[in-house]
Each structure stands twice: as C-alpha cells, then as structure tokens.
N, C-alpha and C positions, 0 to 999 in steps of 0.2 A: 488681802486686797489687797490696800493702798499700794503693795509689790503689782497685783495685777493689771488693775486698773493705770497704773501707771507701761509695763510694759504692756497694755494696748496701747495706745498712747506712744512711750519713747518706740518704742520697739519695732511694732508692725505697721505702726504712721495709721489707728484708727481713731475713730471718736468714740473714746470711753463711756458717754453719755449717754449713745446709738447701739452700741456692740457690747457687748453683755459677757465673760468671761468662755460660759458653755463656744461662749466661735473660735473659741481658743484652746480647745481641750489638750491641742499636742504641745503646747508648752508645760517646761518642767518646773512648773509654783504650780502648776494647774491639780493636783492629786490637793495642795497646799488651800483649793477657797469653799470656803464652807458652803454650806449645801441651800444656806440661804441666802449667799451671793455670788450662784455660778447662771443665776437667768433675770441678774440687778445690775442694771445700765451703776456707773458711777455714781454718786447723793454727794459727792466731799466738790469745794465752792475749786473753781478754776488756778484759785491761786498751790493749791494742793496739788493737783492735777499738775498743773508742769512743774510743781519740783517734782512728784512723783516720779514722772518720765524721762526728769535729766537722769538719778535715783535710778532708775531702770538702764536706762543707756549704758554708767557706769559700772556700774553693782550687780554684776552674772548671779552672782550666788541667792541662793535662799535665805539661809542664814545670813551675808554681810547685808542682803535687805533690811532683815528687821534686824537689826541691830546699829540700822543709816539712822532706821525712823526712835529706835528707840531714841540713842542718840540726840536727834532732832526735839523729841521730847522732856529729854536731860536738860538740855539747854535752854529748853522753853521753857519748864521748871523753877531750875537756877534762875532764872532771869525776872522769873514772878516770884522768887523767895527773897531776891536785891529789891523789886518795886514795895512787893510787900514790907519788907522791912522799911524801905524809907519810905513810905506813904504812915507806915503805924509812925518813925521816930518823928512826920511833921505836927500828927492832931493828937498823939497818943504818947509821947514818949512813953513813961511806965508803962505799956506794956505791948513796944517792943515783943519781946521777946514771943509773950503772950498769940502777938498775930502772925510771928515768924512760925508758931510749929503746929496752929488751926491747920496754915494748908499746908509745909512741909511733912511732918509727923504724922499728917493725914490718908489714912489706908488708900481712897479711894484715889487719889492722889501717885504715893508709893506707888501703891503696886499693879492698878488696873492700869490707871494715866499714864501715867512715868517706863516702868514696869513694861506692857506690854506696847509702851512705842505708841498711842493714841496721837488722834493728831488737834484732839479734847485741850492741851495741854495752851498750844498755839494761841484755841480763841483765848483761854482762863490768860492767857497773859493779854493779850488786846484788855481786856477788858478791863484788870489791873491797870492796866498804863493808858485806858481811857479815863480810869478815875483820879489817878495820880495824876493827869492834865485840868478836869476838870474841879480840884482842886489846884489849882496856879490859876484858874480862867480860863485856859488856856480851851477852850470847845472846841475849834476848826479843828489841832492836832491830835486832842479826841477822838472826835468821826470820822476823822482818817486812818487815826486804827481802832477801831469796831471796823469797819470799811474794810480794812484787811485781814482782822478778822473775819469778817462773813464773808470774805475771798478767799476760806482756806477754807472752812462748815458753814454753813446757812444759819446754826444755830448763830451764831451774834451777830443774823438781823433782832434779833430781838432787844439786845442792850440796846442797839445801834439807832431802832425808830423809838428807844426809849429817849434816848440821849438828845436827838433830833429833835421830839416835841416837847423835852425840859427845855431846847435853847432856844427854841419857841416860842416857849410859851411866857419865856419871860425875859423875851425884849418886848420894845414897845411896841405897844398896836400899831403906829404910823410908822415901827421900821418893820413887820413882817413883811 
C-alpha cells in the first residue's frame, strides 16, 4: 500500500488522501494491494506520502519498491539501535547491552517492522530520539523530532502530545 499510494501521488499526480487504489486498477501494482486497502485513501502522514511518491517515480518494479521500503526500515532500525545504545549508556551504562538487545532482537521489530518495511520504525526512531533529547533537557528538538514522526504516521501524535503537556506542565506558571 505504501508503494501504491506513492504511485497515486508520484506517477498519476493525484491526491492519495482523496483517491483510492481501486481507481487505478490498471496499475501493475494493483494485484498486490490487499483487499482491506483497495477502497481506502492513504492513512499515512504527508512526509511518508512524499517519500513514497519520490520512490514510486524512481523505482518502477514492485520488488524494487518493496526492497526500498525495507532498506528504509533497516536504516531506521539501525539508527534507533544507536540512539538506544547512546541513551542507555548515559543513564544506565551497565545495562547498555540489555537495552539494545530488547529492541534489536525483538521479533516484532525484526520480522514485522523491519523485514516487512513498515514505517513504524521511523516513528520509533523519532520517539527514541526525542527521549534522548529530553534527557539532555533539549525540549525543542524533542518536540520537532516528534512532529516529524507524526508527519510519517499519526501514531507519532500521542508521544508528541505527551511531551507538549509535560513541557507546559514543568514551565513556571508565569511563562506558560
């Protein structure tokens, strides 16, 4: 579905938030769209749709698109591992290996998210990065990173909202 929504925007120059895959049933990717998604407009954030659109213009084969999304997920997972390692090393150095292993060896991360090329790994990277910024008392970069994660997928809005509430709550009343 990532690739198909990208093709709607990048190849057909239509709005994937308005048009659905069924309207482009002659597309070579049509046979790969799950029945759940054929009548559903894009549910992903505009940043992800922009990236999917760019990939759809450059990568023509279905297999190539799947590999591209997998490589993005692999890169995001590796970056998340690095952030977790760095963060755990700062707050609990003797548990660094455990912290990395809990994420990196998690079957849901390995097989469902990374191997399937899901964009959830990018949202996870945004959350891990924001947490790392918050530990350094850098609220603005944390909020910005979570906003970028929300532009990938709406699920990023939940941690963004929590961080915004936390930032406001810890600000003295006169400065809120």
